[in-house]
N, C-alpha and C positions, 0 to 999 in steps of 0.2 A: 080284264079286257079279251074278248073273245076275238079270234082271227082265224082264217081259213088257211088250212095246211094241207099240204099233199101226204097222203098215205097210200099204201099198195095192198090190195086184196087179190091173192092169186094171180099176181103180175099186173092186174089193172091199176092204173093210177086213179085216185079217188080224191077229190076236193071237199074237205070236210072241216066243220068248226073245232077248234083247239080243245073244246070242252068235251068232246065226243068220247065215246068207248069204242073198244073193238067191235063189239056187237053193232054199234051205230054204223060203223064203217062197212061192215058184212051186209048190213041191211041196205043201205046206199048202192052197193054194189049188186045184191040179188036179195030180192025179198023171201024167196022160197029157201035159200041158203040160211038166211038168218032164222027163218021157223025151224029148220033142221038143227040147228045149233041150240035154240030154246028148248027143244023137246029131247035133246041129247044124241041124236043119231049122226051129228057132225060135231068135231072139236075144231076150235081156233088153235093154230100154232103161231109162236112167235118166228123171228128171223132165224133163230137157232134151231128150230124144229121142235121146241118144247111146248107142250100144251099150256094155255094160259086162261084165266077168268074171262069170260066174255066181258066183263064190267072194266077190265084193264083200260085206263086211260090211253088215249092215242097221243103221239107226239109227231113232230115233223118227220117224215121219212120211214114211219112204222111200216113194218112188212108183215101181214098177216096171211097165212095159208090155212085152207080147209081140207079136212081129211075125215073119212068116216071113223066114227068113235072107234070102232074095234080096232082100226089100223093104228091109232094115236097109242091104244094101250096094249098093243101086241107085245112089243119088247118088254115090257115090264112084267106082262103075264107069263112070258116065257122065262124069265128070272125065276120065278117061284115054283116052277114044276120040277 
């Protein structure tokens, strides 16, 4: 059974179907931002600030943040130098 749940994208509350993905939530929030995620120029982070797969299922109260792709990988890149 599909129901409507609240999730958050960059602090904006979005009402979305419970069978949606993080990318669906981003798309509902902002089409252009979703396209940037699809082409790899932006990354979706979870509520802990960790990168997640855009196909990650949403759950009630999910929190997603978008950052430029380079910013998300910067900490890891610094460790390998």
